[in-house]
C-alpha positions in Angstrom: 30.7 -13.4 -41.1 31.4 -12.0 -37.6 28.5 -9.9 -36.2 29.5 -6.3 -35.9 27.8 -3.0 -35.8 30.8 -1.2 -37.2 31.9 -1.6 -40.8 35.5 -1.7 -42.0 34.9 1.4 -44.0 33.7 3.4 -41.0 36.7 2.3 -38.9 39.1 3.1 -41.7 37.6 6.5 -42.1 37.9 7.1 -38.3 41.5 5.9 -38.4 42.3 8.4 -41.1 40.7 11.2 -39.1 41.9 10.4 -35.6 45.2 8.4 -35.9 48.4 10.2 -36.7 49.4 9.6 -40.3 53.0 8.9 -39.1 51.7 5.5 -37.9 51.9 3.1 -40.9 49.7 0.0 -41.3 50.5 -2.6 -43.9 46.9 -4.1 -43.9 44.0 -1.8 -43.4 41.4 -4.5 -42.6 40.1 -4.7 -39.0 40.9 -7.6 -36.8 38.0 -9.3 -35.0 39.8 -12.3 -33.5 42.9 -14.3 -34.0 44.2 -17.7 -33.0 47.5 -19.5 -33.8 48.6 -18.2 -37.1 45.2 -17.1 -38.5 43.5 -13.8 -38.1 39.8 -13.2 -38.9 38.7 -9.6 -39.7 35.3 -8.1 -38.9 34.0 -9.0 -42.4 34.8 -12.7 -41.8 37.9 -12.8 -44.1 40.8 -15.0 -43.0 44.4 -14.0 -43.0 47.4 -16.3 -42.6 50.0 -14.4 -40.5 53.6 -14.5 -41.8 54.3 -11.2 -40.0 53.7 -12.2 -36.3 53.3 -8.6 -35.3 56.8 -8.0 -36.5 58.2 -11.1 -34.7 56.2 -10.7 -31.5 54.1 -13.9 -31.7 56.4 -16.9 -31.7 53.8 -18.8 -29.6 51.0 -17.5 -31.9 47.9 -15.4 -31.3 46.0 -15.9 -28.1 47.7 -19.1 -27.0 45.4 -20.8 -24.5 48.0 -21.1 -21.8 49.1 -17.5 -22.2 45.5 -16.3 -22.2 44.7 -18.3 -19.1 47.8 -16.9 -17.2 46.7 -13.3 -18.2 43.2 -13.9 -17.0 44.3 -15.2 -13.6 46.6 -12.2 -13.1 44.0 -9.7 -14.2 41.6 -11.0 -11.5 44.3 -10.4 -8.8 45.7 -6.9 -9.7 46.7 -5.0 -12.7 49.6 -2.8 -11.7 50.8 -1.7 -8.3 54.1 -0.5 -9.9 57.2 -2.4 -9.0 58.9 0.8 -8.0 56.2 1.3 -5.4 55.5 -2.3 -4.2 56.9 -5.6 -5.4 55.1 -8.5 -6.8 56.0 -12.1 -7.5 55.7 -12.1 -11.2 58.5 -9.6 -11.8 60.9 -11.4 -9.5 60.1 -14.9 -10.9 60.5 -13.7 -14.5 63.8 -12.0 -13.7 65.0 -15.3 -12.2 63.8 -17.3 -15.2 65.5 -14.9 -17.7 68.7 -15.2 -15.7 68.4 -19.0 -15.9 67.7 -19.3 -19.7 70.0 -16.6 -21.2 73.5 -17.7 -22.2 76.3 -17.7 -19.6 77.0 -19.6 -16.4 78.0 -16.5 -14.4 75.8 -14.7 -11.9 73.2 -12.5 -13.6 70.5 -9.9 -12.8 67.7 -8.6 -14.9 65.6 -5.4 -15.2 62.2 -5.4 -16.9 60.9 -2.6 -19.0 58.2 -1.9 -21.7 59.6 -1.9 -25.2 62.6 -3.1 -27.2 63.9 0.4 -27.7 63.6 1.0 -23.9 65.6 -2.2 -23.3 68.4 -1.1 -25.7 68.4 2.4 -24.1 68.8 0.9 -20.6 71.5 -1.4 -21.8 73.4 1.6 -22.9 72.7 3.4 -19.6 73.9 0.4 -17.7 77.1 0.0 -19.8 77.9 3.7 -19.4 77.4 3.5 -15.7 79.6 0.4 -15.4 82.5 1.5 -17.7 82.3 5.2 -16.9 82.7 5.7 -20.7 80.3 7.5 -23.1 80.6 6.2 -26.6 78.2 3.6 -28.1 78.9 1.5 -31.2 76.2 -0.1 -33.3 76.4 -1.3 -36.9 75.6 -0.2 -40.4 72.1 -1.5 -41.4 71.2 -2.1 -37.7 67.9 -1.2 -36.2 67.4 -0.6 -32.5 64.3 1.5 -32.0 62.6 4.8 -32.4 63.7 6.8 -29.3 66.3 9.5 -29.7 69.1 7.2 -28.5 68.0 4.2 -30.5 67.3 6.2 -33.6 70.8 7.4 -33.3 72.0 3.8 -33.2 69.8 2.9 -36.2 71.2 3.0 -39.7 68.2 3.5 -42.1 67.5 7.2 -42.6 64.0 7.0 -44.1 61.5 6.5 -42.6 63.2 6.2 -39.2 65.5 9.2 -38.8 64.7 11.8 -41.5 63.6 15.1 -40.0 63.9 13.9 -36.4 67.3 15.2 -35.4 69.5 16.3 -33.8 70.5 12.8 -32.6 72.3 11.6 -29.5 76.0 12.3 -29.5 78.8 9.7 -29.1 77.0 7.1 -31.2 79.0 5.4 -34.0 78.1 2.8 -36.6 80.8 0.2 -37.4 81.0 -2.1 -40.5 79.0 -5.3 -40.6 79.4 -8.0 -43.3 76.9 -8.6 -46.1 78.3 -11.6 -47.9 75.6 -11.6 -50.6 76.8 -8.2 -51.8 80.6 -8.8 -51.4 82.8 -8.0 -54.4 82.6 -10.8 -57.0 86.4 -11.1 -57.2 86.8 -11.6 -53.5 86.4 -15.0 -51.8 84.0 -15.2 -48.8 86.9 -16.0 -46.5 88.9 -13.0 -47.7 85.8 -10.8 -47.5 85.2 -11.7 -43.9 88.8 -11.0 -43.0 88.5 -7.7 -44.8 85.4 -6.6 -42.8 87.1 -7.7 -39.5 90.0 -5.5 -40.4 87.7 -2.6 -41.2 86.0 -3.1 -37.9 89.3 -2.9 -36.0 90.4 0.1 -38.1 87.1 1.8 -37.2 88.5 2.1 -33.7 91.5 3.9 -35.0 89.8 6.3 -37.5 86.4 6.9 -35.8 86.4 6.3 -32.1 89.0 5.1 -29.6 88.1 1.9 -27.8 89.1 3.5 -24.4 86.0 5.8 -24.9 83.5 3.0 -25.8 81.1 1.8 -23.2 79.4 -0.8 -25.3 79.1 -2.5 -28.7 75.4 -3.4 -29.5 75.0 -6.1 -32.1 71.9 -7.8 -33.5 73.1 -11.4 -34.0 71.0 -11.2 -37.2 70.1 -7.8 -38.5 66.3 -7.7 -38.5 65.0 -4.5 -40.2 68.4 -4.5 -42.1 67.1 -7.5 -44.1 67.8 -10.6 -42.0 71.5 -10.3 -42.6 73.3 -13.3 -41.0 76.9 -12.5 -40.1 79.7 -15.1 -40.4 80.4 -16.7 -37.1 84.1 -15.6 -37.4 83.0 -11.9 -37.5 80.8 -12.1 -34.4 83.6 -13.8 -32.5 86.1 -11.2 -33.6 83.8 -8.4 -32.4 83.3 -10.1 -29.1 87.1 -10.8 -28.6 87.8 -7.1 -29.4 85.3 -6.0 -26.8 86.9 -8.4 -24.2 90.4 -7.1 -24.9 89.3 -3.4 -24.5 86.9 -3.7 -21.6 83.9 -2.9 -23.8 80.5 -4.3 -22.8 79.2 -6.6 -25.6 75.4 -6.3 -25.9 73.4 -8.8 -27.9 70.2 -7.2 -29.2 67.9 -10.2 -29.3 64.7 -8.3 -29.4 63.6 -9.9 -32.8 65.8 -13.0 -32.7 65.0 -14.2 -29.2 62.7 -16.9 -27.9 63.1 -19.6 -30.5 63.0 -17.6 -33.7 66.3 -18.9 -34.9 66.0 -22.5 -33.7 67.8 -21.8 -30.4 66.3 -19.9 -27.5 68.7 -17.0 -28.5 70.4 -16.5 -31.8 73.8 -15.6 -30.2 74.1 -19.2 -29.0 74.8 -20.3 -32.5 77.8 -18.1 -32.7 79.5 -19.5 -29.6 79.6 -16.1 -27.9 78.3 -15.3 -24.5 77.2 -11.6 -24.3 77.8 -9.4 -21.3 74.2 -8.1 -21.6 71.3 -9.2 -23.7 68.2 -7.3 -24.6 64.8 -9.1 -24.9 61.3 -8.1 -25.9 58.8 -8.8 -28.8 58.0 -12.6 -28.4 58.8 -12.5 -24.7 55.2 -11.8 -23.7 53.2 -12.9 -26.7 52.0 -9.4 -27.7 51.9 -7.7 -24.3 54.3 -4.8 -23.9 57.4 -6.1 -22.0 61.1 -6.0 -22.4 64.2 -6.6 -20.4 68.0 -6.4 -20.0 69.7 -9.4 -18.6 73.4 -9.8 -17.9 76.4 -10.1 -15.6 75.6 -9.1 -12.1 78.7 -6.8 -11.7 77.5 -4.8 -14.8 73.8 -4.8 -14.0 74.4 -3.7 -10.4 76.5 -0.7 -11.3 73.5 1.6 -11.2 72.3 2.9 -7.9 68.7 2.4 -6.6 66.4 4.8 -8.4 68.6 5.3 -11.4 66.8 2.7 -13.5 63.1 1.9 -13.9 59.8 3.2 -15.3 56.2 3.6 -14.3 54.8 0.6 -16.2 58.1 -1.4 -16.5 57.5 -5.1 -15.8 53.8 -4.9 -15.6 52.4 -8.0 -13.8 50.0 -9.0 -16.5 52.8 -9.0 -19.0 55.1 -10.9 -16.6 52.4 -13.6 -16.3 52.2 -13.9 -20.0 56.0 -14.1 -20.3 56.3 -16.9 -17.8 53.6 -18.8 -19.7 55.4 -18.2 -23.0 58.7 -19.7 -21.7 56.8 -22.8 -20.5 55.0 -23.1 -23.9 58.3 -22.9 -25.8 59.6 -25.9 -23.8 56.4 -27.9 -23.6 55.6 -27.7 -27.3 59.2 -28.1 -28.5 59.1 -24.9 -30.4 62.9 -24.7 -30.8 62.7 -27.9 -32.9 59.5 -26.6 -34.6 61.2 -23.4 -35.5 63.8 -25.3 -37.5 61.2 -27.4 -39.3 59.1 -24.4 -40.2 62.1 -22.6 -41.5 63.2 -25.6 -43.6 59.7 -25.7 -45.2 59.7 -22.0 -46.1 63.2 -22.2 -47.4 62.5 -25.2 -49.5 59.4 -23.5 -51.0 61.4 -20.4 -51.8 64.1 -22.5 -53.6 61.3 -24.1 -55.6 59.9 -20.8 -56.5 63.3 -19.4 -57.4 63.4 -21.8 -60.4 60.2 -20.1 -61.7 60.8 -16.5 -60.7 64.1 -15.1 -61.7 63.7 -12.0 -59.5 64.3 -14.1 -56.4 67.8 -13.4 -55.2 69.5 -14.8 -52.1 67.5 -16.9 -49.8 68.8 -16.9 -46.2 67.7 -18.5 -43.0 68.5 -19.3 -39.4 65.8 -21.3 -37.8 62.5 -19.9 -39.0 64.0 -16.4 -39.5 63.8 -16.5 -43.3 64.3 -13.9 -46.0 64.6 -13.6 -49.7 66.0 -10.7 -51.7 64.0 -9.4 -54.6 66.3 -8.3 -57.4 66.1 -6.9 -60.9 69.0 -9.1 -62.0 70.5 -12.1 -60.3 73.9 -11.4 -61.8 74.3 -7.8 -60.6 71.9 -8.3 -57.6 70.3 -4.9 -58.1 67.6 -4.4 -55.4 64.0 -4.1 -56.7 62.1 -2.2 -54.0 59.2 -1.5 -56.3 58.6 -5.2 -57.1 59.0 -6.1 -53.4 56.3 -3.5 -52.5 53.9 -5.0 -55.1 54.4 -8.5 -53.8 53.7 -7.5 -50.2 50.7 -5.4 -51.3 49.2 -8.3 -53.3 49.7 -10.7 -50.3 48.1 -8.3 -47.9 45.1 -7.9 -50.2 44.7 -11.6 -50.7 44.8 -13.2 -47.3 48.5 -13.2 -46.3 50.1 -10.8 -43.8 53.6 -10.2 -45.2 56.4 -7.8 -44.4 59.3 -6.3 -46.3 62.7 -5.3 -44.8 66.2 -4.3 -45.8 68.0 -1.0 -46.0 66.9 -0.7 -49.7 63.4 -2.1 -49.1 63.9 -5.2 -51.3 63.8 -8.1 -48.8 60.7 -10.1 -48.0 60.9 -11.5 -44.4 59.1 -14.3 -42.8 58.1 -14.2 -39.1 55.3 -16.8 -38.9 54.4 -18.0 -35.4 56.3 -21.1 -34.5 53.0 -22.9 -33.7 51.8 -22.5 -37.3 50.1 -25.6 -38.6 51.0 -27.3 -41.9 47.7 -26.2 -43.3 48.3 -22.6 -42.4 51.8 -22.7 -43.7 50.8 -24.3 -47.0 48.0 -21.9 -47.5 50.2 -19.0 -46.8 52.9 -20.2 -49.2 50.3 -20.7 -51.9 49.2 -17.1 -51.6 52.9 -16.1 -51.7 53.3 -17.9 -55.0 50.3 -16.0 -56.4 51.9 -12.8 -55.2 55.1 -13.6 -57.0 53.1 -14.6 -60.1 51.3 -11.3 -60.1 54.6 -9.4 -60.6 56.3 -11.9 -62.9 56.9 -9.7 -65.9 
């Protein structure tokens, strides 16, 4: 047991008294230390992490190289503010991001604090460049919790309900969901249908001449890890090119190896004009960015973009170390291996548990739908909640997702060991067994 003068109960009581109830926490135990894919709470209990701080810890908890980079930076200075006086870390990270993101054209980058802030700045930049106002996102998409990104987000509760009015000139276009396509329609015909609906959207809802940008998650995260057909993504990109619309890939959850490539959009043979990054960029430190074509990024005048803490040097040091770790430890290949193992186990469990619906994966971005009936694919939010509750009470950090709350998603760190992975999957099986009725 870890020595502590504060009990979990005391801290839980203080949390209830002093922390706003609008902040949700899936596991109410108190972290004492964490390493790799294992967390130990103040009572000495161990937790296998399949949540990764909602996809923030691709290189794991407290990676030694990242920790050392942070320590070295902390000893030099914490934050002079890049808008006041420059520092090397910001410039080097901007250069690195321009090198590793898709596209052989000249690029520039801006560093910010959060994913939502990156998306919001991508919108600002696109508007400044195109001199247009409208923004198009997609049904089931999630882009953040600011007013603009709430407006771009699809799920009403808990993200939008009661928080309006929302930003104007934001529209949500159709996005394919092949698992729930009509039974009498082939997948090929369904994809063509959704592409047609997407194009018709720009006739019935908003004119392309008014649209500054289309912002797409290559895989919808909060929407349920929905993987779109390659043909659809390419059709959207081609439409944007034809009409002078900035195509923005929101890679906040999918980036930095999660899908088996450095960025998910690479697997769709599309090169975005702008790309937003955050989450696993800095291994848990607040940092985000927008990277893209120089002619678009440079449209804003000096002083029009920025923020007090944007591109904090400690976070930049962590990010530069993260990018090295991904390469040095072959985490892109490891991502595919981890994903294959999780998928194989889910297919094995699907034989035993009939409430497991579609299993889908790109790299180690894995999800399974929980359904009442496999034939009609009726979502079972209640059972999903019971599974995640059991897991979080029995040593496994596990998250749900999906517009109807019936998807279990897996975001284990890419550095997870076989022992950690197997232990976590064993707890997952017990969680499924606990609701098997």
